[in-house]
N, CA, C and O of each residue as an XYZ file, in Angstrom:
480
protein
N       8.360      0.684     19.754
C       8.521      1.953     19.050
C       8.678      1.735     17.552
O       8.008      2.383     16.747
N       9.572      0.815     17.182
C       9.817      0.539     15.767
C       8.545      0.035     15.089
O       8.259      0.401     13.949
N       7.780     -0.807     15.793
C       6.533     -1.331     15.224
C       5.514     -0.212     15.050
O       4.759     -0.208     14.078
N       5.485      0.741     15.986
C       4.594      1.895     15.846
C       4.965      2.715     14.619
O       4.085      3.172     13.890
N       6.261      2.906     14.384
C       6.718      3.640     13.202
C       6.266      2.935     11.924
O       5.855      3.592     10.968
N       6.338      1.617     11.900
C       5.926      0.843     10.733
C       4.427      1.007     10.499
O       3.989      1.186      9.363
N       3.638      0.946     11.578
C       2.185      1.114     11.448
C       1.850      2.516     10.947
O       0.971      2.685     10.101
N       2.550      3.516     11.469
C       2.336      4.894     11.023
C       2.700      5.032      9.553
O       1.971      5.657      8.783
N       3.822      4.450      9.167
C       4.257      4.501      7.773
C       3.277      3.812      6.840
O       2.968      4.328      5.766
N       2.788      2.647      7.247
C       1.811      1.923      6.424
C       0.529      2.732      6.274
O      -0.051      2.789      5.189
N       0.087      3.356      7.364
C      -1.124      4.200      7.307
C      -0.900      5.361      6.342
O      -1.779      5.683      5.541
N       0.261      5.983      6.414
C       0.582      7.091      5.527
C       0.610      6.672      4.067
O       0.107      7.393      3.205
N       1.189      5.523      3.784
C       1.247      5.043      2.404
C      -0.148      4.743      1.868
O      -0.432      5.002      0.699
N      -1.013      4.203      2.711
C      -2.391      3.936      2.297
C      -3.113      5.255      2.001
O      -3.799      5.377      0.986
N      -2.953      6.238      2.893
C      -3.578      7.553      2.685
C      -3.040      8.227      1.418
O      -3.799      8.816      0.648
N      -1.733      8.135      1.215
C      -1.120      8.743      0.026
C      -1.640      8.072     -1.247
O      -1.930      8.752     -2.232
N      -1.758      6.750     -1.231
C      -2.272      6.029     -2.407
C      -3.697      6.463     -2.722
O      -4.034      6.713     -3.880
N      -4.532      6.552     -1.693
C      -5.918      6.987     -1.894
C      -5.965      8.410     -2.452
O      -6.728      8.699     -3.374
N      -5.148      9.286     -1.887
C      -5.102     10.682     -2.336
C      -4.689     10.770     -3.806
O      -5.317     11.475     -4.596
N      -3.633     10.048     -4.159
C      -3.137     10.085     -5.543
C      -4.170      9.525     -6.513
O      -4.350     10.063     -7.605
N      -4.843      8.460     -6.126
C      -5.869      7.881     -6.995
C      -7.012      8.870     -7.203
O      -7.549      8.972     -8.306
N      -7.384      9.591     -6.163
C      -8.441     10.602     -6.298
C      -8.012     11.717     -7.249
O      -8.856     12.331     -7.902
N      -6.709     11.983     -7.332
C      -6.186     12.986     -8.262
C      -6.053     12.438     -9.684
O      -5.680     13.174    -10.597
N      -6.351     11.163     -9.875
C      -6.292     10.575    -11.202
C      -5.038      9.767    -11.497
O      -4.863      9.291    -12.619
N      -4.175      9.606    -10.523
C      -2.975      8.796    -10.717
C      -3.369      7.315    -10.716
O      -4.322      6.911    -10.049
N      -2.615      6.521    -11.476
C      -2.845      5.083    -11.505
C      -1.679      4.401    -10.778
O      -0.527      4.514    -11.195
N      -1.987      3.705     -9.709
C      -0.946      3.037     -8.927
C      -0.438      1.830     -9.704
O      -1.212      0.960    -10.101
N       0.855      1.791     -9.914
C       1.512      0.675    -10.604
C       1.982     -0.370     -9.594
O       1.802     -1.572     -9.789
N       2.592      0.120     -8.505
C       3.169     -0.794     -7.513
C       3.398     -0.036     -6.210
O       3.616      1.175     -6.202
N       3.341     -0.780     -5.116
C       3.652     -0.208     -3.800
C       4.724     -1.052     -3.133
O       4.789     -2.267     -3.323
N       5.556     -0.394     -2.356
C       6.589     -1.050     -1.560
C       7.517     -1.942     -2.374
O       7.798     -3.078     -1.994
N       7.989     -1.411     -3.496
C       9.013     -2.104     -4.276
C      10.312     -2.023     -3.482
O      10.773     -0.931     -3.150
N      10.903     -3.182     -3.176
C      12.145     -3.132     -2.413
C      13.172     -4.132     -2.919
O      12.860     -5.196     -3.454
N      14.397     -3.726     -2.718
C      15.549     -4.578     -2.968
C      16.420     -4.471     -1.721
O      16.043     -3.817     -0.749
N      17.563     -5.103     -1.752
C      18.461     -4.993     -0.596
C      19.034     -3.585     -0.451
O      19.637     -3.265      0.574
N      18.854     -2.745     -1.462
C      19.389     -1.383     -1.440
C      18.407     -0.347     -0.902
O      18.800      0.777     -0.589
N      17.126     -0.721     -0.791
C      16.145      0.239     -0.295
C      14.754     -0.075     -0.807
O      14.488     -1.162     -1.319
N      13.865      0.912     -0.656
C      12.465      0.717     -1.009
C      11.904      1.964     -1.677
O      12.290      3.090     -1.364
N      10.982      1.730     -2.608
C      10.180      2.806     -3.187
C       8.773      2.632     -2.640
O       8.186      1.556     -2.757
N       8.227      3.693     -2.040
C       6.930      3.581     -1.390
C       5.797      3.361     -2.392
O       5.027      2.409     -2.265
N       5.701      4.240     -3.383
C       4.628      4.145     -4.375
C       5.203      4.445     -5.754
O       5.966      5.394     -5.933
N       4.825      3.623     -6.718
C       5.161      3.860     -8.121
C       3.822      3.988     -8.841
O       2.977      3.096     -8.766
N       3.641      5.105     -9.539
C       2.339      5.342    -10.165
C       2.502      6.146    -11.446
O       3.586      6.626    -11.776
N       1.395      6.275    -12.148
C       1.364      7.027    -13.395
C       0.560      8.300    -13.214
O      -0.556      8.278    -12.696
N       1.138      9.405    -13.646
C       0.428     10.678    -13.781
C       0.356     10.929    -15.282
O       1.237     11.562    -15.864
N      -0.699     10.426    -15.891
C      -0.776     10.460    -17.351
C       0.289      9.548    -17.933
O       0.299      8.346    -17.666
N       1.190     10.120    -18.730
C       2.265      9.355    -19.364
C       3.565      9.391    -18.560
O       4.579      8.846    -18.997
N       3.541     10.021    -17.405
C       4.751     10.164    -16.587
C       4.742      9.133    -15.471
O       3.770      9.027    -14.723
N       5.827      8.372    -15.358
C       5.996      7.417    -14.270
C       6.523      8.182    -13.061
O       7.546      8.861    -13.144
N       5.817      8.068    -11.939
C       6.144      8.851    -10.755
C       6.560      7.923     -9.625
O       5.868      6.956     -9.307
N       7.704      8.236     -9.023
C       8.201      7.518     -7.853
C       7.914      8.413     -6.649
O       8.441      9.521     -6.545
N       7.069      7.917     -5.740
C       6.589      8.739     -4.635
C       7.209      8.286     -3.325
O       7.102      7.121     -2.940
N       7.856      9.219     -2.648
C       8.360      9.007     -1.296
C       7.307      9.551     -0.338
O       6.897     10.707     -0.448
N       6.869      8.713      0.604
C       5.849      9.112      1.567
C       6.501      9.247      2.945
O       7.179      8.332      3.413
N       6.290     10.386      3.581
C       6.770     10.609      4.942
C       5.570     10.927      5.817
O       4.793     11.834      5.519
N       5.425     10.175      6.896
C       4.285     10.330      7.788
C       4.773     10.474      9.218
O       5.666      9.755      9.667
N       4.162     11.429      9.928
C       4.479     11.653     11.342
C       3.188     11.823     12.120
O       2.147     12.170     11.562
N       3.274     11.575     13.406
C       2.174     11.901     14.306
C       2.579     13.175     15.030
O       3.559     13.182     15.776
N       1.842     14.238     14.820
C       2.146     15.519     15.451
C       3.269     16.267     14.752
O       3.830     15.813     13.755
N       3.574     17.429     15.313
C       4.570     18.318     14.695
C       5.891     18.384     15.457
O       6.759     19.183     15.105
N       6.061     17.566     16.487
C       7.315     17.569     17.231
C       8.469     17.201     16.297
O       8.341     16.321     15.446
N       9.572     17.877     16.471
C      10.807     17.611     15.720
C      10.685     17.919     14.234
O      11.403     17.331     13.426
N       9.803     18.815     13.862
C       9.724     19.268     12.479
C       8.628     18.599     11.672
O       7.897     17.735     12.155
N       8.545     19.028     10.438
C       7.527     18.535      9.508
C       8.058     17.321      8.744
O       9.270     17.178      8.585
N       7.172     16.448      8.273
C       7.639     15.237      7.583
C       8.454     15.534      6.328
O       9.409     14.817      6.025
N       8.082     16.592      5.594
C       8.830     16.893      4.368
C      10.270     17.309      4.652
O      11.131     17.206      3.778
N      10.536     17.778      5.872
C      11.903     18.149      6.250
C      12.813     16.927      6.389
O      14.037     17.058      6.400
N      12.212     15.739      6.494
C      12.994     14.506      6.607
C      13.472     13.997      5.251
O      14.276     13.067      5.180
N      12.979     14.602      4.184
C      13.396     14.196      2.830
C      14.534     15.121      2.411
O      14.319     16.183      1.828
N      15.744     14.686      2.726
C      16.926     15.493      2.418
C      17.566     15.041      1.105
O      17.069     14.136      0.436
N      18.655     15.674      0.760
C      19.334     15.365     -0.499
C      19.744     13.890     -0.570
O      19.608     13.256     -1.616
N      20.237     13.354      0.532
C      20.643     11.951      0.553
C      19.483     11.009      0.284
O      19.627     10.027     -0.444
N      18.331     11.311      0.874
C      17.147     10.480      0.658
C      16.699     10.550     -0.799
O      16.329      9.532     -1.385
N      16.730     11.736     -1.380
C      16.340     11.882     -2.780
C      17.285     11.128     -3.708
O      16.847     10.550     -4.703
N      18.569     11.128     -3.393
C      19.534     10.363     -4.191
C      19.229      8.871     -4.091
O      19.297      8.151     -5.087
N      18.889      8.406     -2.880
C      18.536      6.996     -2.709
C      17.277      6.645     -3.510
O      17.226      5.593     -4.148
N      16.274      7.506     -3.482
C      15.046      7.261     -4.256
C      15.375      7.211     -5.748
O      14.866      6.353     -6.469
N      16.223      8.126     -6.210
C      16.614      8.138     -7.624
C      17.326      6.830     -8.004
O      17.059      6.263     -9.064
N      18.209      6.365     -7.157
C      18.923      5.111     -7.447
C      17.965      3.922     -7.473
O      18.074      3.043     -8.328
N      17.029      3.905     -6.531
C      16.042      2.825     -6.514
C      15.162      2.894     -7.767
O      14.809      1.863     -8.340
N      14.814      4.102     -8.185
C      14.017      4.266     -9.409
C      14.785      3.726    -10.613
O      14.206      3.075    -11.483
N      16.081      3.996    -10.662
C      16.900      3.484    -11.760
C      16.923      1.960    -11.764
O      16.844      1.341    -12.825
N      17.031      1.349    -10.576
C      16.989     -0.114    -10.488
C      15.645     -0.650    -10.959
O      15.576     -1.648    -11.676
N      14.583      0.024    -10.549
C      13.242     -0.379    -10.972
C      13.115     -0.333    -12.495
O      12.603     -1.264    -13.116
N      13.578      0.742    -13.071
C      13.477      0.906    -14.520
C      14.290     -0.147    -15.277
O      13.886     -0.594    -16.350
N      15.427     -0.536    -14.718
C      16.258     -1.554    -15.372
C      15.519     -2.873    -15.566
O      15.742     -3.575    -16.552
N      14.652     -3.203    -14.637
C      13.952     -4.489    -14.723
C      12.499     -4.355    -15.189
O      11.747     -5.329    -15.164
N      12.111     -3.166    -15.607
C      10.728     -2.965    -16.026
C      10.638     -2.783    -17.546
O      11.648     -2.718    -18.246
N       9.416     -2.704    -18.020
C       9.182     -2.450    -19.443
C       8.985     -0.961    -19.704
O       8.641     -0.568    -20.819
N       9.198     -0.131    -18.686
C       8.951      1.308    -18.791
C      10.226      2.120    -18.991
O      10.245      3.315    -18.695
N      11.275      1.502    -19.481
C      12.590      2.138    -19.570
C      12.585      3.494    -20.276
O      13.370      4.374    -19.926
N      11.719      3.668    -21.256
C      11.717      4.895    -22.050
C      10.721      5.945    -21.547
O      10.606      7.020    -22.135
N      10.018      5.644    -20.487
C       8.994      6.566    -19.982
C       9.625      7.751    -19.274
O      10.620      7.592    -18.566
N       9.054      8.949    -19.457
C       9.514     10.080    -18.652
C       9.153      9.817    -17.189
O       8.108      9.238    -16.890
N      10.028     10.250    -16.289
C       9.858      9.963    -14.860
C      10.078     11.220    -14.019
O      10.670     12.205    -14.461
N       9.576     11.139    -12.795
C       9.862     12.174    -11.813
C       9.709     11.581    -10.423
O       9.182     10.482    -10.253
N      10.182     12.335     -9.425
C      10.044     11.943     -8.027
C       9.147     12.962     -7.338
O       9.372     14.168     -7.440
N       8.133     12.471     -6.639
C       7.243     13.301     -5.827
C       7.405     12.920     -4.362
O       7.914     11.847     -4.040
N       6.968     13.806     -3.489
C       6.932     13.534     -2.051
C       5.519     13.815     -1.556
O       4.926     14.839     -1.898
N       4.983     12.902     -0.751
C       3.735     13.143     -0.041
C       4.077     13.166      1.443
O       4.580     12.188      1.995
N       3.794     14.299      2.077
C       4.088     14.495      3.498
C       2.771     14.532      4.265
O       1.861     15.289      3.928
N       2.685     13.700      5.301
C       1.442     13.562      6.047
C       1.707     13.740      7.542
O       2.653     13.175      8.091
N       0.854     14.534      8.184
C       0.867     14.656      9.642
C      -0.459     14.108     10.136
O      -1.529     14.541      9.708
N      -0.368     13.144     11.049
C      -1.554     12.555     11.652
C      -1.755     13.107     13.051
O      -0.791     13.449     13.736
N      -3.002     13.194     13.470
C      -3.327     13.512     14.858
C      -3.121     12.254     15.695
O      -2.950     11.164     15.148
N      -3.136     12.396     16.989
C      -2.956     11.243     17.889
C      -3.996     10.153     17.644
O      -3.714      8.972     17.843
N      -5.196     10.544     17.214
C      -6.259      9.562     16.963
C      -6.156      8.917     15.579
O      -7.008      8.110     15.208
N      -5.125      9.266     14.821
C      -4.908      8.663     13.507
C      -5.549      9.409     12.353
O      -5.352      9.041     11.195
N      -6.311     10.446     12.648
C      -6.930     11.238     11.594
C      -5.897     12.157     10.939
O      -4.911     12.540     11.568
N      -6.129     12.503      9.682
C      -5.196     13.343      8.938
C      -5.326     14.793      9.391
O      -6.415     15.366      9.375
N      -4.219     15.367      9.788
C      -4.171     16.790     10.108
C      -3.697     17.585      8.901
O      -4.180     18.685      8.634
N      -2.733     17.002      8.169
C      -2.164     17.683      7.014
C      -1.679     16.643      6.013
O      -1.086     15.633      6.390
N      -1.938     16.900      4.736
C      -1.401     16.075      3.666
C      -0.971     17.027      2.556
O      -1.790     17.745      1.984
N       0.325     17.020      2.262
C       0.895     17.880      1.213
C       1.532     17.000      0.143
O       2.224     16.029      0.449
N       1.287     17.355     -1.111
C       1.858     16.629     -2.236
C       2.804     17.567     -2.976
O       2.374     18.587     -3.514
N       4.076     17.231     -3.005
C       5.097     18.014     -3.678
C       5.481     17.277     -4.962
O       6.028     16.175     -4.913
N       5.195     17.886     -6.097
C       5.470     17.235     -7.376
C       6.845     17.626     -7.904
O       7.316     18.745     -7.704
N       7.469     16.676     -8.579
C       8.736     16.894     -9.289
C       9.814     17.499     -8.396
O      10.418     18.516     -8.737
N      10.049     16.865     -7.254
C      11.090     17.367     -6.355
C      12.479     16.941     -6.807
O      13.486     17.491     -6.362
N      12.522     15.935     -7.716
C      13.821     15.466     -8.210
C      13.647     14.911     -9.590
O      14.615     14.458    -10.201
């Protein structure tokens, strides 16, 4: 089960990266992690550094993927973004947090992909 979740998550992150690139975003880094957590995608929307949380589910059972991004998760993403900025050369760049929510069909095809900008 856990391995299936990882495969689903990896598929979602790949789909989100492709989607963002098609929108003109430039991917800086994927899967930045420390012992405190992980940032799924770090990218540029013009001059804005964007930290993207990707949530992917198969089907609609138990709610939509964006419903899994609660206040606690957003605080964790913000803290991870702060850690990232501390060790990067982008300290002065304007930043924001986006969410990409993806629902896959059982066959792995995309049923829904929503991009929520500036959620935090």
